[in-house]
C-alpha positions in Angstrom: -43.5 37.5 254.9 -40.9 35.6 252.8 -40.4 31.8 252.6 -37.5 32.2 255.0 -39.8 33.4 257.8 -41.9 30.2 257.6 -40.7 27.8 260.2 -40.1 24.1 259.7 -43.7 23.2 260.5 -45.0 25.2 257.6 -46.7 27.8 259.8 -45.6 31.4 260.1 -43.1 32.1 262.8 -44.9 33.2 266.0 -48.2 31.7 265.0 -49.7 29.6 267.8 -52.8 28.4 266.1 -53.3 24.6 265.8 -55.9 22.4 264.3 -55.6 19.9 267.1 -55.9 16.9 264.8 -52.3 16.3 263.8 -53.4 15.9 260.2 -50.4 17.7 258.9 -49.0 21.1 257.9 -49.4 22.7 254.5 -48.2 25.8 252.7 -50.3 27.0 249.9 -48.4 29.3 247.6 -50.8 31.9 246.0 -54.0 33.4 247.3 -56.1 33.4 244.2 -59.2 31.3 243.6 -57.3 28.0 243.5 -55.1 28.8 246.5 -57.9 30.0 248.8 -60.1 27.0 247.8 -57.3 24.6 248.6 -56.7 26.3 251.9 -60.4 25.9 252.7 -60.4 22.2 251.9 -57.3 21.5 253.9 -58.6 23.4 256.9 -61.8 21.4 256.7 -59.7 18.2 256.7 -57.9 19.4 259.9 -54.6 20.6 258.5 -52.6 23.5 259.7 -52.4 25.8 256.7 -50.3 28.9 255.8 -50.9 30.8 252.6 -48.1 32.7 251.0 -49.0 35.6 248.6 -46.4 37.6 246.8 -48.6 40.7 246.4 -49.0 43.2 249.2 -52.8 42.6 249.3 -55.3 40.3 247.6 -56.1 41.2 244.1 -59.7 42.2 243.6 -59.5 43.3 240.0 -61.3 41.6 237.1 -64.8 41.1 236.0 -66.9 38.0 235.8 -66.1 34.3 236.4 -68.5 31.7 235.0 -69.1 28.9 237.5 -70.3 25.7 235.9 -72.6 23.4 237.9 -69.7 20.9 238.5 -67.6 23.7 240.0 -70.7 24.8 242.1 -70.8 21.2 243.5 -67.1 21.5 244.3 -67.8 24.7 246.2 -70.6 23.1 248.0 -68.3 20.3 249.2 -65.8 23.0 250.3 -68.6 24.7 252.2 -68.7 27.9 250.2 -71.6 27.2 247.8 -74.2 29.3 249.7 -71.9 32.3 249.9 -71.3 32.0 246.2 -75.0 31.9 245.3 -75.7 34.9 247.5 -73.8 37.1 245.1 -73.9 35.2 241.8 -76.4 35.7 238.9 -77.6 33.0 236.5 -76.5 33.0 232.9 -79.2 32.2 230.4 -80.4 33.1 226.9 -77.0 33.7 225.4 -76.3 33.6 221.7 -73.5 33.6 219.2 -74.0 36.4 216.6 -72.4 37.9 213.6 -71.3 41.5 213.6 -74.5 42.5 212.0 -76.5 40.9 214.8 -77.7 37.8 213.0 -78.0 34.9 215.5 -75.9 31.9 214.5 -76.5 29.6 217.4 -77.4 29.4 221.1 -74.9 28.7 223.8 -75.9 25.5 225.5 -76.7 27.0 228.8 -80.3 25.9 229.0 -79.3 22.3 228.1 -76.7 22.3 230.9 -79.2 23.6 233.3 -81.8 20.9 232.3 -79.1 18.2 232.6 -77.7 19.3 235.9 -80.6 21.0 237.6 -78.5 24.1 238.1 -77.9 27.1 235.9 -74.5 28.4 235.0 -73.6 31.2 237.4 -71.7 34.4 236.9 -69.9 36.2 239.8 -67.4 39.0 239.8 -63.9 38.0 240.8 -63.9 40.3 243.9 -67.1 38.7 245.1 -65.7 35.2 244.6 -62.5 36.0 246.4 -64.6 37.5 249.3 -66.8 34.4 249.4 -63.7 32.1 249.7 -62.2 34.4 252.4 -65.5 34.3 254.4 -65.5 30.5 254.4 -61.8 30.4 255.4 -62.5 32.8 258.2 -65.5 30.7 259.3 -63.1 27.7 259.6 -60.8 29.6 261.9 -58.7 31.2 259.1 -55.2 30.5 257.8 -52.4 33.0 258.1 -51.9 34.8 254.7 -48.3 36.1 254.4 -48.5 39.1 252.0 -45.9 41.1 250.2 -42.8 39.1 249.6 -42.3 36.6 246.7 -41.3 33.0 247.3 -37.7 32.6 246.5 -36.9 29.1 247.5 -39.7 26.5 247.6 -37.3 23.9 248.8 -37.0 25.8 252.1 -40.6 25.3 252.9 -40.7 22.6 255.6 -44.4 21.7 255.5 -45.7 18.2 254.9 -47.5 19.4 251.8 -46.7 22.3 249.5 -49.4 23.4 247.0 -48.4 25.6 244.0 -51.3 27.8 243.3 -49.2 30.7 242.1 -50.4 31.1 238.6 -49.0 30.8 235.1 -45.6 32.1 236.2 -45.5 29.6 239.1 -42.3 29.5 241.1 -43.3 26.2 242.5 -43.7 24.6 239.1 -40.4 25.9 237.9 -38.6 24.6 241.0 -40.0 21.1 240.9 -41.0 20.6 237.3 -38.4 22.5 235.4 -38.8 25.0 232.5 -39.9 22.8 229.7 -43.5 23.7 230.3 -44.0 27.5 230.6 -46.1 30.5 229.6 -46.6 30.7 225.9 -48.3 33.7 224.2 -50.8 32.9 221.5 -50.5 36.3 219.7 -53.8 37.7 220.9 -54.4 40.7 223.2 -57.7 40.7 225.2 -59.6 43.7 226.7 -62.1 43.3 229.5 -64.3 45.7 231.4 -67.6 46.3 233.1 -70.3 48.6 231.7 -72.5 50.4 234.2 -75.8 49.2 232.7 -77.5 45.9 231.8 -77.6 45.2 228.1 -80.1 42.4 228.3 -78.4 40.9 225.3 -75.7 38.4 226.1 -73.4 35.9 224.4 -70.6 36.4 221.9 -70.2 38.1 218.5 -67.6 36.6 216.2 -66.1 38.6 213.4 -63.0 38.2 211.2 -60.1 37.8 213.6 -61.9 39.4 216.5 -64.8 38.8 218.8 -66.8 40.6 221.5 -68.6 39.0 224.5 -71.2 40.3 227.0 -72.5 38.6 230.2 -74.4 39.7 233.2 -72.3 40.1 236.3 -74.5 41.8 238.9 -77.7 43.9 238.9 -77.1 47.1 236.9 -73.8 46.0 235.3 -72.6 44.1 232.3 -69.3 42.2 231.9 -67.6 42.5 228.5 -64.5 41.1 226.8 -63.0 41.6 223.4 -60.0 40.8 221.2 -58.8 43.0 218.4 -55.7 42.2 216.4 -53.0 45.0 216.7 -55.2 47.3 218.8 -53.1 49.1 221.4 -55.4 51.8 222.7 -59.0 52.1 223.8 -59.7 54.4 220.8 -58.6 51.6 218.4 -60.7 49.1 220.2 -63.8 51.3 219.9 -63.1 52.0 216.2 -62.8 48.2 215.6 -66.3 47.7 216.8 -67.9 50.9 215.7 -70.1 49.3 213.1 -71.1 46.2 215.0 -74.6 45.5 216.2 -76.1 47.3 219.2 -75.3 47.5 222.0 -71.6 46.7 221.4 -70.5 50.3 220.5 -72.5 51.7 223.4 -70.9 49.3 225.9 -67.5 50.5 224.8 -68.5 54.2 224.7 -69.9 54.1 228.2 -67.1 52.2 229.9 -64.4 54.4 231.3 -61.1 53.3 229.5 -59.3 53.9 232.8 -61.1 50.8 234.2 -60.4 48.6 231.2 -58.0 45.7 231.7 -55.6 44.7 228.8 -53.7 41.5 228.9 -51.8 39.2 226.5 -53.4 35.8 226.2 -51.1 33.0 227.2 -51.4 29.3 228.0 -49.1 26.7 229.6 -47.3 24.7 226.9 -46.5 21.9 226.6 -48.8 20.1 228.9 -47.2 18.8 232.1 -46.7 15.1 232.5 -47.8 15.2 236.1 -49.3 17.7 238.6 -47.4 16.2 241.6 -43.8 15.7 242.6 -41.5 14.7 245.4 -44.3 13.0 247.4 -45.4 16.4 248.9 -45.7 18.9 246.0 -49.0 19.5 244.1 -50.0 22.1 241.5 -53.5 23.5 241.1 -55.2 26.0 238.8 -53.1 28.1 236.3 -49.9 26.8 237.8 -50.8 23.3 236.5 -52.8 24.1 233.3 -53.2 27.8 232.5 -55.5 28.1 229.5 -57.0 30.7 227.2 -60.3 32.2 228.5 -62.4 31.1 225.6 -64.3 28.3 227.3 -64.6 30.4 230.5 -63.3 27.5 232.6 -60.2 28.8 234.3 -61.9 29.4 237.7 -63.9 26.2 237.4 -60.9 24.0 236.8 -59.1 25.7 239.7 -62.0 24.9 242.0 -62.3 21.3 240.8 -58.5 20.9 241.4 -58.7 22.3 244.9 -61.7 20.1 245.9 -60.2 16.9 244.3 -56.8 17.5 246.0 -58.1 18.2 249.4 -60.6 15.3 249.2 -57.8 12.9 248.3 -55.6 14.2 251.1 -58.5 14.1 253.7 -59.2 10.4 253.0 -55.5 9.3 253.1 -54.4 7.4 256.1 -51.2 7.9 258.1 -48.3 8.1 255.6 -50.8 8.1 252.8 -49.9 11.5 251.3 -47.9 10.2 248.3 -50.8 8.0 247.3 -53.3 10.8 247.8 -51.2 13.0 245.5 -51.1 10.3 242.8 -54.9 9.9 243.1 -55.4 13.6 242.7 -53.2 13.6 239.6 -55.1 10.7 238.1 -58.4 12.4 238.7 -57.6 15.9 237.5 -54.7 16.0 235.1 -56.2 14.6 231.9 -59.5 16.2 232.5 -58.1 19.7 233.0 -55.7 19.4 230.1 -58.6 18.4 227.8 -60.4 21.6 228.8 -57.2 23.6 228.2 -56.9 22.1 224.7 -60.5 22.6 223.9 -60.3 26.3 225.0 -57.2 26.8 222.8 -58.9 25.1 219.8 -62.0 27.3 220.3 -59.9 30.4 220.3 -58.5 29.5 216.8 -62.0 28.8 215.6 -63.5 32.1 217.0 -60.7 34.2 215.6 -60.6 32.8 212.1 -59.6 35.4 209.6 -62.1 34.0 207.0 -65.3 33.6 209.0 -67.7 32.4 206.2 -67.1 28.7 206.6 -66.9 29.0 210.4 -70.2 30.8 210.6 -71.8 28.2 208.3 -70.6 25.5 210.6 -71.8 27.3 213.7 -75.2 27.9 212.0 -75.7 24.2 212.0 -75.9 24.2 215.8 -79.3 24.6 217.6 -80.7 28.1 217.9 
């Protein structure tokens, strides 16, 4: 369904569903993590919601998302926390290592758990998407229009339009211009899932490259790697052939046909605002796409969705412009700090001369 088949109320033509509250109508552009979470929050607040998705079906590719305790709290507020925890696994006992296996430091997972009372959780992207869809269905659902890209955001007649359409956001370009856009950082990442549990987790940092492993579900291990100039699975395997166990085994026993290769990009420069025109808001990668080094992409999208829908839900009649300003004030600087931190960590992790870096990391606990 294209934008042109969405009627002036923001619901799909022929749709007779109603929330009965008169809270308002919303179109969410994008059915990824941020978009589905936003749809859930708006439905809980009594809004009539339509989700537009350019792909013919929801993407269920990908490996593991790390869900920080703050993002778990956001999911609890959205009503999807229990469904998340039913499929997620805790992330503990992870270390930063050198290629020879020497431990340099511990990731601060246990400290986070002690401070918050909750462990970091890991869940596969398909399971998280399914969890969000299950909660949306429980709330009565929202029409998801698949298969046609949005061509004219201005034609959407809803009270609220949410751009959750990723780093190449059409909504962002239409309302915020082209000054901020996707920028490559010169690194290609590879990710995959091995069909066994390694029992050894964390990241290994070498000169200009790194390799990470996390649990994802019983009997499987999520892995990710960067290798300068590698273009084939064979070259990736050769780059890590002399690294500590079980890195070579993980690569050897993961079918290259299932590997995902992507060019790392981020949104640059940072946007001066996440809202526009008193009815437009951006969430997730559309607002602050970042490198994956801190593992916070899904978390920030969930925090955006919860903060936006909470602000909208508490706004009185005619209060949408103020609610959007409150959302921007709560989320923009925080999300952009995370994005900057992730980009900075990427530079640190991929240093070509790792001796000083390893010495500095070695000063950390563990």
